[in-house]
C-alpha positions in Angstrom: 0.0 0.0 0.0 1.4 3.4 -0.9 1.6 6.3 1.4 -1.1 8.1 -0.7 -3.8 5.7 0.5 -2.8 6.2 4.2 -3.6 9.9 4.3 -7.1 11.3 5.0 -6.9 13.3 1.7 -5.8 10.2 -0.2 -8.6 8.1 1.2 -11.2 10.7 0.5 -10.1 11.1 -3.1 -9.2 7.5 -3.9 -12.5 6.9 -5.8 -11.5 9.5 -8.3 -8.5 7.4 -9.4 -10.6 4.3 -9.8 -13.4 6.1 -11.6 -16.1 4.9 -9.2 -18.6 6.6 -7.0 -17.4 5.0 -3.8 -15.0 2.5 -2.3 -15.9 0.3 0.6 -13.4 -1.5 2.8 -14.6 -4.6 4.6 -13.0 -6.8 7.2 -14.2 -10.4 8.0 -17.7 -11.4 8.8 -20.1 -13.9 7.2 -22.8 -11.4 6.1 -22.9 -9.8 2.7 -24.8 -6.6 1.7 -25.6 -5.3 -1.7 -25.4 -1.6 -2.6 -29.1 -0.9 -1.8 -28.8 -2.5 1.6 -25.7 -0.4 2.4 -27.5 2.8 1.4 -30.4 1.7 3.6 -28.0 1.6 6.6 -27.7 -2.1 7.1 
């Protein structure tokens, strides 16, 4: 991982470099959510 992705500014702007609306980082767990469920606050 580069130093760029470790800064707040880098994290806030990372989606621009991947040409996506948002980036979600997940850790572990056995439950999956689709985009609509995430937007609904699940």
